[in-house]
N, C-alpha and C positions, 0 to 999 in steps of 0.2 A: 627286464622291466616288469615281469609279472608279479614279482614279490615286492616291488616298490610301491609305496603309497603315493598316489598322485593327488594334488590339490584340484578339486573340481572348480573350473572357471565359473565365476559369478558375474552377472550383469545386472545393473540397475537401469531400467529404461527411463530416459529423460529426453524431452524434446530438445532438439538443437545440438545434441552430442554427435560425435562421429559414429558412423555405422558400425554395427556389431561385426567383429572379426573373430571367428572361431579358431582357437589355437589348434594347430595340427596335432592329430592324435587324441584329441579330447573325446572321451566316451560318454561323459556326463557334463551337463551344463545347467547351472542354476540361473533362473531369470526372476527378477523382482519387479513387479508392476505396481504402480501406486494407485491411490484412489482418484476419483474424478478431478479433484482440485490439485493433484500432484503431491509429491513428497514435500514435507516441511524442510527447512534449512537444517534442522537438527537431525532429521532422518537421513538426508543426503550425506551430511558429515559423518554420521555413524556408519553408514553403509560403505563409504569410501575408505574410512579408517579400518573397517573390517576386511578390506581387500576386494570389494566389488569394483568392477569397471563400469563407469558411466558410458552408456551407449544408446543409440537410437535405432529403431526399425522403421521409422516413417518420418517424413518431413513435417508432419503436423501432429497435434495432440490427438491421441486415440482414446476412445471411450474405454472405461475399465473392463467392460464386457468383451471387447475385441482385442485389447492389447496383448493378452497372452496368446490368442490365436494367431495374430500377426507375428508375434515373436517366434512361435513354433515354426511357422512357415518360412520366415527369413532365416532362422538358425538351421533348419533342416536343409534348405537350399545352399546356405553358405558352407555347410559341412559336406556337401555333395552326397547326401543320403536319400535323395528322392529317387 
């Protein structure tokens, strides 16, 4: 597997989506957080079309300043890297 190119999992954080699940063996993860008002419909559509998975790290809307911090904490915990 060392010579194989793996696709980096990508997540788009959206309120009300299922919780983030880190794929087994993932070494890198991309997370996209939106602005205060959330992603536009066109942005959501383009992200999903590009292969991102819609996921949530909280049950409520997070501020843009804290969304990436919360995502890092949840993903690290989910990946058993703490």
